[in-house]
TIKOLLUM-892946 format. One record per residue (C-alpha): x, y, z; residue number from 1. Coordinates in nm, 4 decimals. Layout:
# TIKOLLUM-892946
+----------+----------+----------+-----+
!       c1 !       c2 !       c3 !   k !
+----------+----------+----------+-----+
!        X !        Y !        Z ! NUM !
...
+----------+----------+----------+-----+
//
This chain:
# TIKOLLUM-892946
+----------+----------+----------+-----+
!       c1 !       c2 !       c3 !   k !
+----------+----------+----------+-----+
!  -7.8726 !   5.2470 !   1.4139 !   1 !
!  -7.9703 !   5.1056 !   1.0852 !   2 !
!  -7.7489 !   4.8364 !   1.0039 !   3 !
!  -7.4932 !   4.6245 !   1.2125 !   4 !
!  -7.1275 !   4.7205 !   1.3267 !   5 !
!  -7.0255 !   4.4133 !   1.0985 !   6 !
!  -7.1573 !   4.3881 !   0.7396 !   7 !
!  -7.0354 !   4.1239 !   0.5226 !   8 !
!  -6.9228 !   4.2709 !   0.2102 !   9 !
!  -7.0636 !   4.0998 !  -0.1192 !  10 !
!  -7.2055 !   3.8325 !   0.1152 !  11 !
!  -6.8402 !   3.7052 !   0.2715 !  12 !
!  -6.6348 !   3.7610 !  -0.0161 !  13 !
!  -6.3016 !   3.6424 !   0.1446 !  14 !
!  -6.4543 !   3.2873 !   0.2184 !  15 !
!  -6.7243 !   3.2007 !  -0.0265 !  16 !
!  -6.7857 !   3.3500 !  -0.3942 !  17 !
!  -6.8806 !   3.7273 !  -0.4012 !  18 !
!  -7.2660 !   3.8217 !  -0.4652 !  19 !
!  -7.4128 !   3.4485 !  -0.4982 !  20 !
!  -7.6404 !   3.2784 !  -0.2744 !  21 !
!  -7.3417 !   3.0824 !  -0.1246 !  22 !
!  -7.2206 !   3.3551 !   0.0133 !  23 !
!  -7.5034 !   3.4941 !   0.1617 !  24 !
!  -7.5651 !   3.1407 !   0.3546 !  25 !
!  -7.1846 !   3.1897 !   0.4249 !  26 !
!  -7.2419 !   3.5331 !   0.5782 !  27 !
!  -7.4961 !   3.4281 !   0.8023 !  28 !
!  -7.3709 !   3.0814 !   0.9435 !  29 !
!  -7.1096 !   3.3449 !   1.0375 !  30 !
!  -7.3060 !   3.4811 !   1.2733 !  31 !
!  -7.3478 !   3.8135 !   1.0517 !  32 !
!  -7.6616 !   4.0210 !   1.0868 !  33 !
!  -7.6449 !   4.2220 !   0.7795 !  34 !
!  -7.4751 !   4.2105 !   0.4423 !  35 !
!  -7.4084 !   4.3985 !   0.1313 !  36 !
!  -7.4724 !   4.3098 !  -0.2123 !  37 !
!  -7.4628 !   4.4442 !  -0.5892 !  38 !
!  -7.7088 !   4.4515 !  -0.8130 !  39 !
!  -7.7398 !   4.5379 !  -1.2252 !  40 !
!  -7.9112 !   4.4417 !  -1.5082 !  41 !
!  -7.8655 !   4.1790 !  -1.7902 !  42 !
!  -7.9413 !   4.3047 !  -2.1352 !  43 !
!  -8.2934 !   4.1970 !  -2.1237 !  44 !
!  -8.3588 !   4.3698 !  -1.8209 !  45 !
!  -8.3004 !   4.1436 !  -1.5562 !  46 !
!  -8.2123 !   4.2172 !  -1.2375 !  47 !
!  -7.9038 !   3.9745 !  -1.1117 !  48 !
!  -7.6124 !   4.0197 !  -0.8155 !  49 !
!  -7.3127 !   4.1125 !  -0.9947 !  50 !
!  -7.0254 !   4.3724 !  -0.8993 !  51 !
!  -6.9177 !   4.3993 !  -1.2516 !  52 !
!  -7.0358 !   4.4618 !  -1.6457 !  53 !
!  -6.8256 !   4.2035 !  -1.7510 !  54 !
!  -6.8305 !   3.8536 !  -1.6990 !  55 !
!  -6.4580 !   3.7674 !  -1.6913 !  56 !
!  -6.3406 !   3.8186 !  -1.3488 !  57 !
!  -6.5913 !   3.5968 !  -1.1735 !  58 !
!  -6.7449 !   3.3689 !  -1.4267 !  59 !
!  -6.6525 !   3.0890 !  -1.6619 !  60 !
!  -6.7845 !   3.3128 !  -1.9166 !  61 !
!  -6.6254 !   3.6850 !  -2.0688 !  62 !
!  -6.7523 !   3.9566 !  -2.2611 !  63 !
!  -7.0133 !   4.2194 !  -2.1195 !  64 !
!  -7.2583 !   4.1143 !  -1.9060 !  65 !
!  -7.5312 !   4.3358 !  -2.1050 !  66 !
!  -7.4641 !   4.0787 !  -2.3657 !  67 !
!  -7.7175 !   3.8057 !  -2.1662 !  68 !
!  -8.0622 !   3.7807 !  -2.0604 !  69 !
!  -8.2731 !   3.5744 !  -1.8398 !  70 !
!  -8.2109 !   3.2519 !  -2.0394 !  71 !
!  -7.8358 !   3.2419 !  -2.0160 !  72 !
!  -7.8513 !   3.2252 !  -1.6476 !  73 !
!  -7.8345 !   2.8167 !  -1.6268 !  74 !
!  -7.4798 !   2.8099 !  -1.8143 !  75 !
!  -7.3108 !   3.0474 !  -1.5926 !  76 !
!  -7.0462 !   2.9194 !  -1.3330 !  77 !
!  -7.0137 !   3.2177 !  -1.0786 !  78 !
!  -6.8241 !   3.0009 !  -0.8301 !  79 !
!  -6.5647 !   2.7751 !  -0.9584 !  80 !
!  -6.3353 !   3.0600 !  -1.0191 !  81 !
!  -6.3073 !   3.1050 !  -0.6503 !  82 !
!  -6.2870 !   2.7425 !  -0.5768 !  83 !
!  -6.4047 !   2.4266 !  -0.7304 !  84 !
!  -6.5802 !   2.3659 !  -0.4012 !  85 !
!  -6.8400 !   2.6121 !  -0.5642 !  86 !
!  -6.8486 !   2.4750 !  -0.9345 !  87 !
!  -7.1850 !   2.5552 !  -1.1043 !  88 !
!  -7.2674 !   2.8246 !  -0.8597 !  89 !
!  -7.5252 !   2.9734 !  -1.0407 !  90 !
!  -7.5295 !   3.4040 !  -1.1227 !  91 !
!  -7.8658 !   3.4932 !  -0.8426 !  92 !
!  -8.1350 !   3.6623 !  -0.9720 !  93 !
!  -8.2704 !   3.9791 !  -0.7393 !  94 !
!  -8.5642 !   3.8033 !  -0.6163 !  95 !
!  -8.3980 !   3.4688 !  -0.5241 !  96 !
!  -8.1131 !   3.6620 !  -0.3182 !  97 !
!  -8.3691 !   3.8709 !  -0.1562 !  98 !
!  -8.6185 !   3.6008 !  -0.0354 !  99 !
!  -8.2795 !   3.4199 !   0.0678 ! 100 !
!  -8.2097 !   3.7256 !   0.3083 ! 101 !
!  -8.5474 !   3.7603 !   0.4084 ! 102 !
!  -8.5706 !   3.3922 !   0.5186 ! 103 !
!  -8.2226 !   3.4159 !   0.6886 ! 104 !
!  -8.3179 !   3.7026 !   0.8750 ! 105 !
!  -8.0533 !   3.9320 !   0.7396 ! 106 !
!  -8.0609 !   4.3183 !   0.6707 ! 107 !
!  -7.9247 !   4.4172 !   0.3141 ! 108 !
!  -7.7255 !   4.6940 !   0.2319 ! 109 !
!  -7.8120 !   4.6839 !  -0.1699 ! 110 !
!  -7.5750 !   4.8710 !  -0.3887 ! 111 !
!  -7.7296 !   4.9937 !  -0.7215 ! 112 !
!  -7.5038 !   4.9571 !  -1.0798 ! 113 !
!  -7.6204 !   5.1594 !  -1.3671 ! 114 !
!  -7.2949 !   5.1461 !  -1.5540 ! 115 !
!  -7.3606 !   5.2848 !  -1.9033 ! 116 !
!  -7.7798 !   5.1792 !  -1.8686 ! 117 !
!  -8.0620 !   5.3898 !  -1.8195 ! 118 !
!  -8.0710 !   5.5139 !  -1.4556 ! 119 !
!  -8.4514 !   5.5591 !  -1.4785 ! 120 !
!  -8.4703 !   5.1689 !  -1.5851 ! 121 !
!  -8.2354 !   5.0137 !  -1.3332 ! 122 !
!  -8.3909 !   5.2047 !  -1.0661 ! 123 !
!  -8.7586 !   5.0678 !  -1.1721 ! 124 !
!  -8.6246 !   4.7298 !  -1.1953 ! 125 !
!  -8.4905 !   4.7248 !  -0.8714 ! 126 !
!  -8.7719 !   4.8625 !  -0.7195 ! 127 !
!  -9.0170 !   4.6282 !  -0.8592 ! 128 !
!  -8.8401 !   4.3207 !  -0.7211 ! 129 !
!  -8.8076 !   4.4726 !  -0.4026 ! 130 !
!  -9.1739 !   4.5908 !  -0.3561 ! 131 !
!  -9.2610 !   4.2211 !  -0.4215 ! 132 !
!  -8.9998 !   4.0412 !  -0.2742 ! 133 !
!  -8.8847 !   4.2530 !   0.0556 ! 134 !
!  -9.1070 !   4.2779 !   0.3747 ! 135 !
!  -8.8730 !   4.4712 !   0.6067 ! 136 !
!  -8.8287 !   4.7998 !   0.4971 ! 137 !
!  -8.6314 !   4.9082 !   0.8252 ! 138 !
!  -8.3635 !   4.6133 !   0.6908 ! 139 !
!  -8.2874 !   4.7629 !   0.3792 ! 140 !
!  -7.9902 !   5.0717 !   0.2828 ! 141 !
!  -8.0381 !   5.1248 !  -0.0921 ! 142 !
!  -7.7001 !   5.2591 !  -0.2101 ! 143 !
!  -7.5008 !   5.3726 !  -0.4911 ! 144 !
!  -7.2382 !   5.5867 !  -0.6424 ! 145 !
!  -7.4668 !   5.7111 !  -0.8981 ! 146 !
!  -7.7002 !   6.0025 !  -0.8029 ! 147 !
!  -7.9037 !   5.9841 !  -1.0637 ! 148 !
!  -8.0017 !   5.6257 !  -1.0193 ! 149 !
!  -8.0908 !   5.7265 !  -0.6396 ! 150 !
!  -8.2920 !   6.0443 !  -0.7463 ! 151 !
!  -8.4669 !   5.8185 !  -0.9808 ! 152 !
!  -8.5338 !   5.5752 !  -0.6666 ! 153 !
!  -8.5994 !   5.8227 !  -0.4669 ! 154 !
!  -8.9304 !   5.9084 !  -0.6722 ! 155 !
!  -9.0345 !   5.5387 !  -0.6746 ! 156 !
!  -9.0250 !   5.5238 !  -0.3075 ! 157 !
!  -9.0520 !   5.8214 !  -0.0681 ! 158 !
!  -8.9736 !   5.5896 !   0.2160 ! 159 !
!  -8.6456 !   5.4160 !   0.0972 ! 160 !
!  -8.3329 !   5.4080 !   0.3284 ! 161 !
!  -8.0824 !   5.5390 !   0.0961 ! 162 !
!  -7.6904 !   5.5351 !   0.1204 ! 163 !
!  -7.4909 !   5.7832 !  -0.0716 ! 164 !
!  -7.1732 !   5.6365 !  -0.2034 ! 165 !
!  -6.8136 !   5.8169 !  -0.2315 ! 166 !
!  -6.4556 !   5.7477 !  -0.2460 ! 167 !
!  -6.3339 !   6.1020 !  -0.1633 ! 168 !
!  -6.6164 !   6.3039 !   0.0032 ! 169 !
!  -6.6882 !   6.6237 !  -0.2271 ! 170 !
!  -6.7498 !   6.9198 !  -0.1532 ! 171 !
!  -7.1134 !   6.9268 !  -0.2335 ! 172 !
!  -7.1859 !   6.5758 !  -0.0119 ! 173 !
!  -7.4344 !   6.6978 !   0.2220 ! 174 !
!  -7.6175 !   6.9316 !  -0.0294 ! 175 !
!  -7.6175 !   6.5933 !  -0.2513 ! 176 !
!  -7.7626 !   6.3590 !   0.0599 ! 177 !
!  -7.9874 !   6.5969 !   0.1720 ! 178 !
!  -8.1689 !   6.6567 !  -0.1907 ! 179 !
!  -8.2001 !   6.2433 !  -0.2106 ! 180 !
!  -8.3389 !   6.2556 !   0.1902 ! 181 !
!  -8.0468 !   6.0332 !   0.2297 ! 182 !
!  -8.0053 !   5.8404 !   0.5908 ! 183 !
!  -7.6711 !   5.7528 !   0.5346 ! 184 !
!  -7.3117 !   5.8417 !   0.3815 ! 185 !
!  -7.0732 !   5.5341 !   0.2757 ! 186 !
!  -6.6975 !   5.6190 !   0.2403 ! 187 !
!  -6.4190 !   5.4411 !   0.1276 ! 188 !
!  -6.2048 !   5.3323 !   0.4564 ! 189 !
!  -5.8748 !   5.4467 !   0.3040 ! 190 !
!  -5.9421 !   5.7462 !   0.1857 ! 191 !
!  -6.2075 !   5.9290 !   0.4885 ! 192 !
!  -6.0590 !   6.1286 !   0.7028 ! 193 !
!  -6.1427 !   6.2025 !   1.1085 ! 194 !
!  -6.2692 !   6.5570 !   0.9793 ! 195 !
!  -6.4582 !   6.3345 !   0.7171 ! 196 !
!  -6.6250 !   6.1750 !   0.9642 ! 197 !
!  -6.6821 !   6.4393 !   1.2366 ! 198 !
!  -6.8669 !   6.6420 !   0.9690 ! 199 !
!  -7.0446 !   6.3470 !   0.8529 ! 200 !
!  -7.1937 !   6.2572 !   1.2118 ! 201 !
!  -7.2709 !   6.6135 !   1.2647 ! 202 !
!  -7.4923 !   6.6500 !   0.9981 ! 203 !
!  -7.7088 !   6.3706 !   1.1347 ! 204 !
!  -7.6098 !   6.0776 !   0.8734 ! 205 !
!  -7.5286 !   5.7390 !   0.9516 ! 206 !
!  -7.1468 !   5.6131 !   0.8395 ! 207 !
!  -7.0330 !   5.3301 !   0.7050 ! 208 !
!  -6.7124 !   5.2656 !   0.5569 ! 209 !
!  -6.5928 !   4.9990 !   0.2746 ! 210 !
!  -6.3941 !   4.7502 !   0.2585 ! 211 !
!  -6.2039 !   4.7310 !   0.5867 ! 212 !
!  -6.0168 !   4.3869 !   0.6670 ! 213 !
!  -5.7892 !   4.5060 !   0.8855 ! 214 !
!  -5.8425 !   4.5021 !   1.2808 ! 215 !
!  -5.6381 !   4.7999 !   1.3504 ! 216 !
!  -5.7998 !   5.0146 !   1.0921 ! 217 !
!  -6.1322 !   4.9007 !   1.2113 ! 218 !
!  -6.0781 !   5.0277 !   1.5331 ! 219 !
!  -5.9352 !   5.3660 !   1.4475 ! 220 !
!  -6.2499 !   5.3710 !   1.2081 ! 221 !
!  -6.4718 !   5.3045 !   1.5456 ! 222 !
!  -6.3203 !   5.5542 !   1.7074 ! 223 !
!  -6.3522 !   5.8074 !   1.4682 ! 224 !
!  -6.7578 !   5.7598 !   1.5492 ! 225 !
!  -6.7896 !   5.5197 !   1.2219 ! 226 !
!  -7.1434 !   5.3229 !   1.2717 ! 227 !
!  -7.0520 !   5.0114 !   1.0727 ! 228 !
!  -6.7693 !   4.8394 !   0.8673 ! 229 !
!  -6.7932 !   4.6275 !   0.5297 ! 230 !
!  -6.5799 !   4.3690 !   0.5458 ! 231 !
!  -6.4691 !   4.0378 !   0.3471 ! 232 !
!  -6.3975 !   3.8381 !   0.6569 ! 233 !
!  -6.7384 !   3.8876 !   0.8702 ! 234 !
!  -6.5792 !   3.6382 !   1.1344 ! 235 !
!  -6.2686 !   3.8179 !   1.1878 ! 236 !
!  -6.4234 !   4.1165 !   1.3249 ! 237 !
!  -6.6981 !   3.9712 !   1.4710 ! 238 !
!  -6.4743 !   3.7986 !   1.6840 ! 239 !
!  -6.2677 !   4.1395 !   1.7178 ! 240 !
!  -6.5556 !   4.3805 !   1.7921 ! 241 !
!  -6.9079 !   4.3217 !   1.9782 ! 242 !
!  -7.1599 !   4.4617 !   1.7851 ! 243 !
!  -7.2953 !   4.7135 !   2.0402 ! 244 !
!  -6.9429 !   4.7810 !   2.2108 ! 245 !
!  -6.7183 !   4.8877 !   1.9310 ! 246 !
!  -6.4261 !   5.0006 !   2.1704 ! 247 !
!  -6.4067 !   4.6122 !   2.3207 ! 248 !
!  -6.1291 !   4.5018 !   2.0933 ! 249 !
!  -5.9074 !   4.1892 !   2.1475 ! 250 !
!  -5.5645 !   4.3882 !   2.1282 ! 251 !
!  -5.3522 !   4.0733 !   2.1529 ! 252 !
!  -5.5240 !   3.9646 !   1.7935 ! 253 !
!  -5.2542 !   4.0027 !   1.5457 ! 254 !
+----------+----------+----------+-----+
//
C-alpha cells in the first residue's frame, strides 16, 4: 500500500485550520503518517495551499483568490476564522508546506485544483515546486478531479504516483485511470458502493475514500477493501483502527 490507512484531511481539519502549517504540525503530533493538502495558484502563478478559489470561507479577506499575488500573502490571516488561537496564521506557499512535511516524515496526497486556470500552467507550477522541494517520490500522490491537469502532470513526470478523484464513479473510470497510469482511485465515502470498491480493487488500483469522520462508516469501508480513508479527525480514527489491521475496531466506542 502506498499511503496509510488513516490520512489527515487538509492536515487535521477538525483540530486546526485547514491547509496550514499549523494543521500539518497538528496532524503529525497526532501520530498521522500521511496527510492530504490542496494546492492552487494565485494570480501571479504562485502555488499556495487553499481548497477554494475564493478567500471568504477561510481567511480575513474576501474575493477571488486569483486577485492576489505573492506580495499579498503577508496580509492574509487563514487561522483566526477557525479559532483565535491561530490568529495571523499565514497562507502557506507550497514550498513551505513541502519542506515541513518532509521534515516531519509525512507522506502527502497533494490535490491539485485548477479551477478556471490554465491546466498546463497549474501542472507545471506544481511540478516545478515538487522537483525542488520534495525528495521522496514514493511518499507522494498527486490527485485531482481535473483529468486535464493530471494529463499535463503525467507528461511532466512519467513516474509520478497519480490518483484520480471522483464523486460518483463514471462508466469510463477505468479507461481514464489507465490512460493516466494512475495508481489510485479516490472516491466519496458516502457515494461509493461495495460493487464500486470491488471493481476498483479488481482492476489493481489502490482505493482511498474521503472524507470519513464516522467510525461505523469507516469500518464498513475497510470491510469493502478500501485501502485508506481521509478524515478530519485523525486521532479518533487512529485510536480505533490499527494501521495494518483495519478489522481491529473498538466496537464499544460511540
